C-alpha positions as CSV (number, residue, x, y, z in Angstrom):
1,X,33.8,109.5,-54.0
2,X,37.1,107.8,-54.7
3,X,37.5,104.1,-55.2
4,X,40.7,102.2,-54.5
5,X,41.0,99.1,-56.6
6,X,43.7,96.4,-56.9
7,X,44.1,94.7,-60.3
8,X,46.4,91.7,-60.1
9,X,48.1,90.9,-63.4
10,X,50.3,88.1,-64.7
11,X,50.5,89.9,-68.0
12,X,48.1,87.4,-69.7
13,X,45.3,88.3,-72.1
14,X,42.7,87.4,-69.5
15,X,44.4,89.6,-66.9
16,X,44.4,92.5,-69.4
17,X,40.7,91.8,-70.1
18,X,39.9,92.0,-66.4
19,X,41.8,95.3,-66.1
20,X,40.0,96.9,-69.0
21,X,36.7,95.6,-67.6
22,X,37.5,97.4,-64.3
23,X,38.4,100.6,-66.1
24,X,35.2,100.5,-68.1
25,X,33.0,99.6,-65.1
26,X,34.3,102.7,-63.2
27,X,34.3,105.1,-66.1
28,X,33.7,108.6,-64.9
29,X,34.6,107.8,-61.3
30,X,37.6,109.0,-59.4
31,X,39.7,105.8,-59.0
32,X,43.1,104.8,-57.9
33,X,44.0,101.5,-59.5
34,X,46.9,99.5,-58.2
35,X,48.3,97.4,-61.1
36,X,49.8,94.6,-59.0
37,X,52.2,91.7,-59.8
38,X,53.7,89.4,-57.2
39,X,56.6,87.0,-57.8
40,X,58.6,84.2,-56.2
41,X,61.1,83.2,-59.0
42,X,62.0,79.6,-58.8
43,X,65.7,80.3,-59.1
44,X,65.4,82.7,-56.2
45,X,63.4,80.9,-53.5
46,X,66.2,78.8,-52.0
47,X,68.6,81.7,-51.8
48,X,65.9,84.0,-50.4
49,X,65.5,81.6,-47.4
50,X,69.3,82.0,-46.6
51,X,70.0,85.6,-47.5
52,X,68.1,88.9,-48.0
53,X,67.3,90.0,-51.5
54,X,69.7,93.0,-51.2
55,X,72.6,90.7,-50.3
56,X,72.4,88.5,-53.4
57,X,71.0,91.2,-55.8
58,X,68.5,88.9,-57.5
59,X,65.4,90.5,-55.9
60,X,66.3,94.0,-57.1
61,X,67.0,92.8,-60.6
62,X,63.7,90.8,-60.9
63,X,61.7,93.7,-59.4
64,X,63.2,96.1,-62.0
65,X,62.1,93.7,-64.8
66,X,58.6,93.4,-63.4
67,X,58.3,97.1,-63.0
68,X,59.3,97.7,-66.6
69,X,56.5,95.3,-67.7
70,X,54.0,97.0,-65.3
71,X,54.8,100.4,-66.6
72,X,54.4,99.2,-70.2
73,X,51.0,97.7,-69.3
74,X,50.0,100.9,-67.5
75,X,50.8,102.9,-70.6
76,X,48.5,100.7,-72.7
77,X,45.7,100.9,-70.2
78,X,46.0,104.7,-69.9
79,X,44.8,104.9,-73.6
80,X,41.4,103.6,-72.3
81,X,41.4,105.1,-68.8
82,X,39.2,107.9,-67.7
83,X,41.0,111.3,-66.9
84,X,39.9,110.6,-63.3
85,X,41.7,107.3,-63.2
86,X,45.2,107.0,-61.6
87,X,47.1,103.8,-62.3
88,X,49.9,102.9,-59.9
89,X,52.3,100.0,-60.8
90,X,53.0,97.8,-57.7
91,X,55.4,94.8,-57.6
92,X,56.2,92.7,-54.6
93,X,58.0,89.5,-53.6
94,X,55.1,87.8,-52.0
95,X,52.3,85.4,-52.6
96,X,49.4,87.1,-54.3
97,X,46.8,86.4,-51.6
98,X,49.2,87.7,-48.8
99,X,50.1,90.8,-50.7
100,X,46.5,91.7,-51.5
101,X,45.6,91.1,-47.9
102,X,48.3,93.6,-46.8
103,X,47.3,96.1,-49.4
104,X,43.7,95.8,-48.4
105,X,44.6,97.2,-45.0
106,X,47.4,99.6,-46.0
107,X,45.6,101.2,-49.0
108,X,42.1,100.7,-47.8
109,X,41.0,98.8,-50.9
110,X,37.4,98.9,-52.0
111,X,37.8,96.1,-54.5
112,X,40.1,93.5,-56.2
113,X,39.5,92.8,-59.8
114,X,41.2,89.7,-61.2
115,X,41.1,87.5,-64.3
116,X,41.7,83.8,-63.9
117,X,42.0,80.6,-65.7
118,X,40.3,77.5,-64.4
119,X,42.4,74.5,-63.6
120,X,42.1,71.4,-65.8
121,X,41.9,67.8,-64.8
122,X,39.5,65.6,-62.9
123,X,39.1,68.0,-60.0
124,X,38.4,71.2,-61.9
125,X,38.6,74.4,-59.9
126,X,36.4,77.0,-61.4
127,X,38.4,80.1,-60.5
128,X,42.0,78.7,-60.4
129,X,44.3,78.3,-57.5
130,X,45.4,81.9,-57.0
131,X,41.8,83.3,-57.2
132,X,40.5,80.7,-54.7
133,X,43.2,81.8,-52.2
134,X,42.4,85.4,-52.7
135,X,38.7,84.8,-52.4
136,X,39.2,83.1,-49.0
137,X,41.6,85.7,-47.6
138,X,40.5,89.0,-49.0
139,X,38.9,91.5,-46.6
140,X,37.3,93.5,-49.4
141,X,35.0,92.4,-52.3
142,X,36.7,90.5,-55.1
143,X,35.5,90.6,-58.7
144,X,36.6,87.5,-60.6
145,X,36.5,87.5,-64.4
146,X,36.8,83.8,-65.6
147,X,38.8,83.1,-68.7
148,X,35.9,83.0,-71.2
149,X,33.7,85.5,-69.5
150,X,31.6,87.8,-71.7
151,X,32.2,91.2,-70.3
152,X,30.2,94.3,-71.2
153,X,27.5,96.6,-69.9
154,X,25.8,95.4,-66.8
155,X,22.0,94.9,-67.0
156,X,21.0,92.0,-64.8
157,X,22.8,91.1,-61.6
158,X,21.9,87.9,-59.7
159,X,22.2,87.8,-55.9
160,X,21.4,84.3,-54.4
161,X,21.0,84.6,-50.6
162,X,19.7,82.7,-47.6
163,X,19.2,85.9,-45.5
164,X,21.9,84.8,-43.0
165,X,24.4,87.6,-43.4
166,X,24.2,90.8,-41.3
167,X,23.9,93.0,-44.4
168,X,24.4,96.2,-42.4
169,X,28.0,95.1,-41.6
170,X,29.0,94.0,-45.1
171,X,31.3,96.0,-47.5
172,X,28.6,97.2,-49.9
173,X,30.2,100.4,-51.3
174,X,31.0,98.8,-54.7
175,X,27.7,97.0,-54.9
176,X,25.7,100.2,-54.2
177,X,27.8,101.9,-57.0
178,X,26.9,99.1,-59.4
179,X,23.2,99.2,-58.5
180,X,23.2,102.9,-59.1
181,X,24.3,102.6,-62.7
182,X,21.6,103.2,-65.4
183,X,19.4,100.3,-66.4
184,X,20.8,97.9,-63.8
185,X,18.4,95.4,-62.3
186,X,19.2,93.3,-59.2
187,X,17.6,89.9,-59.0
188,X,17.5,88.5,-55.5
189,X,17.2,84.7,-55.6
190,X,16.1,82.9,-52.4
191,X,15.6,79.1,-52.1
192,X,13.3,79.0,-49.1
193,X,13.4,76.4,-46.3
194,X,11.9,75.8,-42.9
195,X,14.7,78.0,-41.4
196,X,13.2,81.1,-43.0
197,X,10.9,81.4,-40.0
198,X,13.8,81.9,-37.6
199,X,14.3,85.4,-36.2
200,X,17.8,85.7,-37.7
201,X,16.5,85.0,-41.2
202,X,13.6,87.4,-40.8
203,X,16.0,90.1,-39.6
204,X,18.2,89.5,-42.6
205,X,15.3,89.7,-45.0
206,X,14.2,93.0,-43.5
207,X,17.7,94.4,-43.6
208,X,18.2,93.5,-47.2
209,X,14.9,95.0,-48.3
210,X,15.7,98.3,-46.4
211,X,19.2,98.5,-48.0
212,X,17.8,98.0,-51.5
213,X,15.3,100.7,-51.1
214,X,15.8,103.3,-53.9
215,X,17.4,100.8,-56.3
216,X,15.8,98.7,-59.0
217,X,15.4,95.1,-57.8
218,X,13.0,92.2,-57.5
219,X,13.0,89.0,-55.6
220,X,12.4,85.5,-56.8
221,X,11.8,82.7,-54.4
222,X,12.0,79.0,-55.2
223,X,11.5,75.6,-53.5
224,X,14.6,74.3,-55.2
225,X,16.8,72.9,-52.4
226,X,20.1,73.1,-54.3
227,X,21.0,76.8,-54.7
228,X,23.4,76.0,-57.6
229,X,20.7,74.4,-59.6
230,X,18.4,77.3,-58.7
231,X,21.0,79.7,-60.1
232,X,21.3,77.7,-63.3
233,X,17.5,77.5,-63.7
234,X,17.1,81.3,-63.2
235,X,19.9,82.0,-65.7
236,X,18.2,79.9,-68.4
237,X,15.4,82.5,-68.5
238,X,17.2,85.7,-67.7
239,X,20.7,86.6,-69.1
240,X,23.0,87.5,-66.2
241,X,26.0,89.7,-66.5
242,X,27.2,89.5,-62.9
243,X,26.7,87.0,-60.1
244,X,26.9,88.3,-56.5
245,X,27.9,86.2,-53.6
246,X,28.4,86.8,-49.9
247,X,31.2,84.6,-48.5
248,X,29.2,83.7,-45.4
249,X,30.3,80.1,-45.5
250,X,33.2,78.3,-47.1
251,X,31.1,75.3,-48.0
252,X,28.7,77.2,-50.2
253,X,31.5,79.0,-52.1
254,X,33.5,75.8,-52.5
255,X,30.4,73.9,-53.7
256,X,29.8,76.7,-56.3
257,X,33.4,76.5,-57.5
258,X,33.7,72.8,-57.7
259,X,30.3,71.4,-58.6
260,X,29.9,69.9,-62.1
261,X,26.4,71.3,-62.3
262,X,27.8,74.7,-63.2
263,X,29.5,73.2,-66.3
264,X,26.1,72.2,-67.8
265,X,25.4,75.7,-68.9
266,X,28.9,77.1,-68.9
267,X,28.9,79.4,-65.9
268,X,32.6,79.0,-65.6
269,X,33.2,80.6,-69.0
270,X,30.5,83.2,-69.2
271,X,29.8,85.0,-65.9
272,X,32.0,87.3,-63.8
273,X,31.5,86.9,-60.0
274,X,31.6,89.6,-57.3
275,X,32.3,87.9,-53.9
276,X,31.6,90.0,-50.8
277,X,33.6,89.0,-47.6
278,X,31.7,88.3,-44.4
279,X,31.1,91.0,-41.9
280,X,34.0,91.8,-39.6
281,X,33.3,90.9,-35.9
């Protein structure tokens, strides 16, 4: 089975860490990695609105410079890459979220892996502006590696859920691959409410249990009403290497990204996140 994975890079140390994490995560698997950089140079934007890149020549020049850097980065990554890994440099004049959305369709992406630096200031954004935009627009799963994340072998994966998604329609190819790795345990975390008795929730619970058949997993249920606090409480007792989320509502994801509760135990600096997009209608 082949995996097609986009790895956005701004040539920073954290982007390089995310790229190497992806290579290691898919070691031994046939993969096509798209090492991607998008650009909108400040000196170029005004001219671009009036003329085409070919007319003024700046677009071609900037793309050449970017491609040189991408090829250099590719060469460094190939020293770690598996023989079954193909790395394709990709540069585009576009916003990162828009380009990845287009690539998702054109290249049939299975995954996006990106490093990020959180914003600073009173309104801290956990993932950073570009990552937030990608998370909201991507049609395939996105693996986000925060700046201070401790990356390594996966052992415990935490999946908080309310049983609302239609699991049979989700993009689970990558998740199933991760669950099939040796010694990986999936911890399903559910904060139960009165809504659990609804047919939709009962259906979701049954779907998830059926999908996880054959994998190593366990479920923890809690009366904690705040799912973020429930996640933090669970993590105090069990070290988690990856947090899984289904982007079923914007409000939950935004709460997870913005709430100061996360800062209490440093989720923003320690745990990579895999965010699965909602089912396509």
